[in-house]
C-alpha positions as CSV (number, residue, x, y, z in Angstrom):
1,X,-10.2,5.4,-9.7
2,X,-12.9,6.4,-7.0
3,X,-12.1,8.5,-4.0
4,X,-12.4,6.0,-1.1
5,X,-12.0,6.8,2.6
6,X,-10.4,3.6,3.8
7,X,-7.4,1.9,2.7
8,X,-5.3,-1.2,3.4
9,X,-1.5,-1.4,3.1
10,X,-0.9,-5.1,3.0
11,X,2.7,-6.5,3.2
12,X,3.1,-10.2,2.6
13,X,6.2,-12.2,3.5
14,X,6.4,-15.0,1.1
15,X,8.3,-18.4,0.9
16,X,11.4,-18.2,-1.1
17,X,10.9,-17.9,-4.8
18,X,7.2,-17.7,-4.7
19,X,6.7,-14.1,-5.4
20,X,6.2,-14.5,-9.2
21,X,3.8,-17.4,-8.4
22,X,1.5,-15.3,-6.2
23,X,1.8,-12.1,-8.6
24,X,0.6,-14.2,-11.5
25,X,-2.2,-15.8,-9.5
26,X,-3.2,-12.6,-8.0
27,X,-3.3,-10.6,-11.4
28,X,-5.3,-13.4,-13.0
29,X,-7.9,-14.3,-10.4
30,X,-8.1,-11.7,-7.5
31,X,-8.4,-8.3,-9.0
32,X,-11.8,-8.0,-11.0
33,X,-13.3,-10.5,-8.5
34,X,-12.6,-8.2,-5.6
35,X,-13.6,-5.2,-7.6
36,X,-16.9,-6.7,-8.4
37,X,-17.8,-6.8,-4.7
38,X,-16.8,-3.2,-3.7
39,X,-13.1,-3.1,-3.2
40,X,-10.7,-1.1,-5.3
41,X,-7.2,-2.8,-6.0
42,X,-5.2,0.4,-5.9
43,X,-1.8,-1.2,-6.6
44,X,0.4,-4.3,-6.5
45,X,4.1,-4.3,-5.9
46,X,7.2,-6.1,-5.9
47,X,9.6,-4.7,-3.0
48,X,12.9,-4.0,-4.8
49,X,15.0,-4.6,-1.7
50,X,13.0,-7.6,-0.3
51,X,12.7,-10.3,-2.9
52,X,10.2,-12.3,-0.8
53,X,7.9,-9.4,0.0
54,X,4.7,-8.8,-2.0
55,X,2.9,-5.5,-1.2
56,X,-0.6,-4.6,-2.3
57,X,-3.1,-1.8,-1.5
58,X,-6.7,-1.9,-1.7
59,X,-9.5,0.7,-0.7
60,X,-13.1,0.9,0.1
61,X,-15.8,3.6,0.1
62,X,-16.2,3.1,4.1
63,X,-15.8,0.7,6.8
64,X,-19.2,-0.9,6.2
65,X,-18.5,-1.4,2.6
66,X,-15.1,-2.9,3.5
67,X,-16.8,-5.6,5.8
68,X,-19.5,-6.5,3.1
69,X,-16.9,-6.7,0.3
70,X,-14.4,-8.8,2.4
71,X,-17.1,-11.1,3.6
72,X,-18.4,-11.7,0.1
73,X,-14.9,-12.2,-1.4
74,X,-13.4,-14.6,1.4
75,X,-16.6,-16.7,1.4
76,X,-17.1,-16.7,-2.3
77,X,-16.2,-19.1,-5.0
78,X,-12.9,-17.5,-6.3
79,X,-11.2,-17.5,-2.9
80,X,-12.4,-21.1,-2.2
81,X,-11.1,-22.2,-5.5
82,X,-7.7,-20.5,-5.3
83,X,-7.0,-20.0,-1.6
84,X,-5.0,-23.2,-1.2
85,X,-2.5,-22.1,-4.0
86,X,-2.4,-18.6,-2.8
87,X,-1.8,-19.6,0.8
88,X,1.0,-21.9,-0.2
89,X,3.1,-19.0,-1.4
90,X,2.6,-17.0,2.0
91,X,4.4,-17.2,5.3
92,X,2.7,-14.2,6.8
93,X,-0.3,-12.0,5.6
94,X,-1.0,-10.3,8.8
95,X,1.1,-7.3,8.4
96,X,-1.5,-5.0,7.5
97,X,-2.0,-1.2,8.2
98,X,-5.4,0.5,8.0
99,X,-5.3,4.0,6.9
100,X,-7.3,7.0,5.5
101,X,-6.2,9.6,3.1
102,X,-4.6,12.6,4.7
103,X,-3.5,14.5,1.5
104,X,-3.2,14.2,-2.1
105,X,-4.8,11.8,-4.7
106,X,-3.6,8.3,-5.7
107,X,-5.3,8.7,-8.9
108,X,-2.6,11.2,-10.0
109,X,-0.5,8.4,-10.9
110,X,-3.1,5.6,-11.7
111,X,-3.9,4.4,-15.2
112,X,-6.5,2.1,-16.7
113,X,-5.7,-1.4,-15.7
114,X,-3.5,-3.0,-18.1
115,X,-4.6,-6.5,-19.6
116,X,-3.0,-9.9,-18.7
117,X,0.4,-10.2,-20.2
118,X,1.2,-6.5,-20.3
119,X,4.9,-5.5,-19.4
120,X,5.5,-4.1,-15.9
121,X,6.3,-0.4,-15.9
122,X,9.8,1.0,-15.2
123,X,8.4,3.5,-12.4
124,X,9.1,3.2,-8.7
125,X,6.9,4.1,-5.8
126,X,8.8,5.1,-2.7
127,X,6.9,4.5,0.5
128,X,8.0,6.3,3.6
129,X,6.5,5.0,6.6
130,X,6.9,7.0,9.9
131,X,6.1,5.0,12.9
132,X,4.6,7.1,15.6
133,X,3.8,7.0,19.3
134,X,0.1,6.6,20.1
135,X,-1.7,9.7,20.0
136,X,1.1,11.7,18.1
137,X,-1.0,11.8,14.9
138,X,-1.9,15.5,14.9
139,X,1.5,16.9,16.3
140,X,3.6,14.9,13.6
141,X,1.1,15.7,10.8
142,X,1.6,19.4,11.6
143,X,5.4,18.9,11.8
144,X,5.5,17.2,8.5
145,X,3.6,19.9,6.5
146,X,5.8,22.7,8.2
147,X,9.3,21.0,8.3
148,X,9.5,17.7,6.3
149,X,7.4,18.1,3.2
150,X,9.3,21.5,2.1
151,X,12.6,19.6,2.3
152,X,11.2,16.7,0.2
153,X,10.1,19.1,-2.5
154,X,13.4,20.9,-2.5
155,X,15.2,17.4,-3.0
156,X,12.8,16.5,-5.8
157,X,11.1,13.9,-3.8
158,X,7.7,15.5,-3.2
159,X,5.1,12.9,-2.3
160,X,1.9,12.8,-4.3
161,X,-0.2,11.3,-1.4
162,X,-0.1,10.9,2.3
163,X,-2.1,8.6,4.6
164,X,-2.6,8.3,8.3
165,X,-3.8,5.4,10.5
166,X,-7.5,4.8,10.7
167,X,-8.2,4.2,14.1
168,X,-11.8,2.7,13.7
169,X,-12.3,-0.9,15.1
170,X,-11.4,-3.5,12.5
171,X,-14.7,-4.0,10.7
172,X,-13.6,-7.6,9.4
173,X,-11.7,-9.2,12.3
174,X,-11.3,-12.4,10.3
175,X,-8.4,-10.5,8.6
176,X,-6.1,-9.0,11.4
177,X,-4.7,-5.4,10.9
178,X,-2.0,-3.7,13.1
179,X,-4.6,-2.1,15.4
180,X,-2.1,-0.9,18.1
181,X,0.2,0.9,15.7
182,X,0.2,4.6,14.7
183,X,1.9,5.5,11.4
184,X,2.0,8.2,8.7
185,X,2.8,7.1,5.2
186,X,3.9,9.0,2.1
187,X,3.9,7.8,-1.5
188,X,6.4,9.4,-4.0
189,X,6.6,8.3,-7.7
190,X,9.9,8.3,-9.7
191,X,10.0,7.3,-13.4
192,X,12.7,4.9,-12.8
193,X,15.1,3.4,-10.1
194,X,17.9,5.7,-11.4
195,X,15.5,8.8,-10.8
196,X,14.8,7.7,-7.4
197,X,18.6,7.1,-6.6
198,X,19.4,10.6,-7.9
199,X,16.9,12.4,-5.7
200,X,18.2,14.1,-2.7
201,X,16.4,12.7,0.3
202,X,16.6,14.7,3.4
203,X,18.3,13.5,6.7
204,X,16.2,11.5,9.1
205,X,13.8,14.1,10.7
206,X,13.6,14.9,14.5
207,X,9.8,15.0,15.0
208,X,7.3,15.0,17.7
209,X,6.1,11.4,18.4
210,X,8.4,9.9,15.8
211,X,9.8,6.3,16.9
212,X,11.5,5.3,13.5
213,X,11.3,5.7,9.8
214,X,11.2,2.9,7.2
215,X,11.7,3.2,3.4
216,X,10.1,0.8,0.9
217,X,11.1,0.9,-2.7
218,X,8.1,-0.6,-4.6
219,X,8.1,-1.5,-8.2
220,X,4.4,-1.9,-9.8
221,X,3.5,-5.2,-11.1
222,X,2.1,-5.5,-14.7
223,X,-1.5,-4.8,-13.8
224,X,-1.0,-2.4,-11.2
225,X,-3.1,0.8,-11.7
226,X,-1.0,2.8,-9.3
227,X,2.2,3.0,-11.7
């Protein structure tokens, strides 16, 4: 998996009972076609605790590549052919965070993409999303490195990658992102749900600029490279 500088964390709310429908369509039609145009589909996930949420992560070399890749895909034949079927499953697709890597490497837990029909892995990706006050990026990052990260390591829940908000102007405004939000995100891998439940999570941290903390337990779909 290439080292890209721009990431999207895309969290879709679906109509009840439609997640498997969208997952099948996405894995069949929307992975290789996007990657051929300059995107990298990093991971696709089912939210373990929210049955009507489909989460996926894609990345790009830079903001200019992102604009060109998205324009080519969303005006191209694959999306034109399948957009009605995809959109019929979705209530909201605008919950999107634009990020850049902070530390770590997602390729550590990435694998060659499995073929269609492969079984889903048993692993779990725990996403911790720290919602921050505007301008608190640097202060929180320093506090995280000094205070939070050591406690996560001690509890057997050390993240393998961290991300921060990318504050550049949205280079493809046709697709909204949460431009007014500031976040810090960590990704931690567990071999199974049981392993995640056995880990000792630290108590909610008191940190400069921290508004709230969200936990998302994501199970990779069958063709997710991040697994």
